NUVEX-227241 format. One record per residue: x, y, z of N, C-alpha, C in turn. Coordinates in steps of 0.2 Angstrom, whole numbers, padded with zeros to 4 digits, always signed. Example, Ala and Ser with C-alpha at 12.3 -4.5 7.8 and 13.67 -1.06 7.14 Angstrom:
2
+0066-0028+0039+0062-0022+0039+0066-0016+0039
+0064-0011+0035+0068-0005+0036+0064+0000+0039
//
This chain:
132
-1016+0074+0680-1023+0074+0681-1026+0076+0675
-1032+0073+0673-1035+0074+0667-1038+0081+0667
-1038+0084+0661-1041+0091+0660-1049+0090+0660
-1052+0095+0664-1059+0095+0664-1061+0100+0659
-1067+0098+0656-1070+0102+0651-1072+0109+0654
-1071+0114+0651-1072+0121+0653-1079+0123+0651
-1083+0119+0647-1089+0121+0644-1094+0115+0646
-1100+0116+0648-1105+0111+0649-1110+0111+0643
-1111+0117+0641-1115+0118+0635-1112+0122+0630
-1110+0118+0624-1106+0122+0619-1111+0127+0615
-1117+0126+0616-1122+0131+0613-1123+0137+0617
-1120+0138+0623-1121+0144+0627-1115+0148+0626
-1116+0154+0622-1110+0159+0621-1106+0161+0627
-1110+0162+0632-1107+0164+0639-1102+0159+0641
-1104+0153+0641-1099+0147+0643-1093+0147+0639
-1094+0147+0632-1089+0147+0627-1084+0153+0628
-1087+0159+0629-1082+0165+0631-1078+0164+0637
-1082+0162+0642-1078+0161+0649-1073+0156+0648
-1074+0150+0644-1069+0145+0643-1063+0147+0640
-1065+0152+0635-1059+0155+0631-1055+0159+0635
-1058+0163+0640-1054+0167+0644-1050+0163+0649
-1053+0158+0652-1050+0153+0657-1044+0149+0654
-1046+0147+0648-1041+0143+0644-1035+0147+0643
-1036+0153+0641-1030+0158+0639-1026+0160+0645
-1030+0160+0651-1026+0162+0657-1022+0156+0659
-1025+0150+0659-1021+0144+0660-1015+0143+0656
-1016+0144+0649-1010+0144+0645-1005+0149+0646
-1007+0155+0648-1002+0160+0650-0998+0159+0656
-1002+0156+0661-0999+0154+0668-0994+0148+0666
-0995+0143+0662-0991+0138+0660-0985+0140+0657
-0986+0145+0652-0980+0148+0648-0975+0151+0653
-0978+0155+0658-0974+0159+0662-0970+0154+0667
-0973+0149+0669-0970+0144+0673-0964+0141+0669
-0965+0139+0663-0960+0136+0659-0954+0141+0658
-0956+0147+0657-0951+0152+0656-0947+0153+0662
-0950+0153+0668-0946+0154+0674-0941+0148+0675
-0943+0142+0673-0939+0136+0674-0933+0137+0669
-0934+0139+0663-0929+0139+0658-0924+0145+0659
-0926+0150+0663-0922+0156+0664-0916+0154+0669
-0917+0148+0672-0912+0147+0678-0907+0141+0675
-0901+0141+0676-0896+0136+0674-0899+0129+0677
-0901+0129+0683-0903+0123+0687-0910+0120+0683
-0914+0125+0681-0920+0123+0678-0919+0120+0671
-0914+0123+0667-0912+0120+0661-0909+0113+0661
-0905+0113+0667-0901+0106+0668-0907+0101+0669
-0912+0102+0673-0917+0097+0675-0921+0096+0669
-0923+0101+0665-0927+0099+0659-0923+0095+0654
-0916+0097+0653-0912+0093+0648-0911+0086+0651
-0911+0085+0657-0910+0078+0660-0917+0074+0659
-0922+0077+0660-0929+0074+0658-0929+0072+0651
-0927+0076+0646-0928+0075+0639-0923+0069+0638
-0917+0069+0640-0913+0064+0639-0915+0057+0642
-0918+0057+0648-0920+0051+0651-0926+0049+0648
-0930+0053+0644-0936+0051+0640-0933+0047+0634
-0927+0047+0632-0924+0044+0627-0925+0047+0620
-0926+0054+0620-0927+0058+0614-0921+0056+0609
-0915+0055+0611-0909+0055+0607-0907+0048+0606
-0911+0043+0609-0909+0036+0609-0913+0032+0604
-0911+0027+0601-0915+0023+0596-0921+0020+0600
-0926+0020+0596-0933+0017+0599-0933+0010+0598
-0930+0007+0593-0931+0000+0592-0929-0005+0598
-0934-0009+0599-0933-0015+0604-0936-0021+0601
-0933-0027+0602-0936-0033+0599-0941-0036+0603
-0944-0032+0608-0949-0035+0612-0954-0030+0613
-0959-0032+0618-0964-0027+0619-0962-0021+0623
-0956-0021+0625-0953-0015+0628-0953-0009+0624
-0953-0010+0617-0954-0005+0612-0959+0000+0614
-0965-0003+0616-0971+0002+0618-0969+0007+0623
-0966+0004+0628-0964+0009+0634-0959+0014+0632
-0954+0011+0628-0949+0016+0625-0952+0021+0621
-0957+0019+0617-0960+0024+0612-0964+0029+0616
-0967+0027+0621-0971+0032+0625-0967+0037+0629
-0961+0035+0632-0956+0039+0635-0954+0044+0630
-0952+0041+0624-0949+0045+0618-0954+0051+0616
-0960+0049+0616-0965+0054+0614-0966+0059+0619
-0966+0057+0625-0966+0062+0631-0961+0067+0630
-0955+0064+0629-0949+0069+0629-0949+0074+0623
-0952+0071+0617-0952+0076+0612-0958+0081+0613
-0963+0079+0616-0968+0084+0618-0965+0089+0623
-0962+0087+0628-0958+0092+0632-0954+0097+0629
-0950+0094+0624-0945+0098+0620-0949+0103+0616
-0954+0101+0613-0958+0105+0608-0961+0111+0613
-0964+0109+0619-0967+0114+0623-0962+0120+0625
-0956+0117+0627-0951+0122+0629-0948+0126+0623
-0948+0123+0617-0946+0127+0611-0951+0133+0610
-0957+0131+0611-0963+0136+0609-0962+0142+0614
-0960+0140+0620-0959+0145+0626-0954+0150+0624
-0948+0147+0623-0942+0152+0621-0937+0148+0618
-0936+0148+0611-0932+0144+0608-0924+0146+0609
-0922+0152+0610-0915+0153+0612-0913+0150+0618
-0918+0150+0623-0916+0147+0630-0915+0140+0629
-0919+0136+0625-0919+0129+0623-0912+0128+0620
-0910+0132+0615-0904+0132+0612-0898+0132+0617
-0899+0137+0622-0894+0138+0627-0893+0132+0631
-0899+0129+0633-0899+0123+0637-0895+0117+0634
-0896+0117+0627-0893+0112+0623-0885+0113+0623
-0883+0119+0622-0876+0121+0622-0873+0119+0629
-0877+0121+0634-0874+0120+0641-0873+0112+0642
-0878+0108+0640-0877+0101+0640-0871+0099+0636
-0870+0101+0630-0864+0099+0626-0858+0101+0630
-0858+0107+0633-0852+0109+0636-0850+0105+0642
-0856+0103+0646-0855+0098+0652-0852+0092+0649
-0855+0089+0644-0852+0083+0641-0845+0083+0639
-0843+0089+0636-0836+0090+0633-0831+0090+0639
-0833+0094+0645-0829+0094+0651-0828+0087+0654
-0834+0084+0654-0833+0077+0657-0829+0072+0653
-0829+0073+0646-0825+0069+0642-0818+0071+0642
-0817+0077+0643-0810+0079+0644-0807+0077+0651
-0811+0077+0656-0808+0074+0662-0807+0067+0662
-0812+0063+0658-0811+0056+0657-0804+0055+0653
-0804+0058+0648-0798+0057+0644-0791+0059+0648
-0791+0064+0652-0786+0066+0656-0784+0060+0661
-0789+0058+0664-0788+0052+0669-0786+0046+0665
-0788+0044+0659-0785+0039+0656-0778+0040+0654
-0777+0046+0652-0770+0047+0650-0765+0047+0656
-0767+0049+0662-0763+0048+0668-0762+0041+0670
-0767+0037+0669-0767+0030+0670-0762+0027+0665
-0762+0029+0659-0758+0026+0654-0751+0028+0655
-0750+0034+0657-0743+0036+0659-0740+0032+0665
-0744+0031+0670-0741+0027+0676-0740+0020+0673
-0744+0017+0669-0743+0011+0667-0737+0010+0663
-0736+0015+0658-0730+0015+0654-0724+0016+0658
-0724+0020+0663-0718+0021+0668-0716+0015+0671
-0722+0011+0674-0720+0005+0677-0717+0000+0672
-0720-0001+0666-0717-0005+0661-0710-0004+0660
-0708+0003+0659-0701+0005+0657-0697+0004+0663
-0699+0005+0669-0694+0004+0675-0693-0003+0676
-0698-0007+0675-0697-0014+0676-0692-0017+0671
-0693-0015+0665-0688-0017+0659-0681-0015+0661
-0680-0010+0664-0673-0008+0665-0670-0012+0671
-0674-0014+0675-0671-0018+0681-0669-0025+0679
-0672-0028+0674-0671-0035+0672-0665-0035+0667
//
């Protein structure tokens, strides 16, 4: 939703003062909401997922008009990351470490599965060689 102007007459000091208070209240409310999200593991997971889905860590270049959509998503992801960093940088760093740990666990599980398949395949090859 587009932001509404908090001032109708910029020459009116009362309107300007009120807008400053309202704007400050909105910023504080937004910061508190972002902080509430970042303080939960599930919230950090969702934020990291959104940042990654926005393509923040992916190449931007596309050889077609698709580059415009990719760039827009990328810019949104960077904006989200900057806002979260402004709220609480240590929690953003924790979010990133948690994502790296999840990726490492997933890679280890994949490697273990591949090793098990390789072992079974090797056993099949060696047993069939003995029979012949």
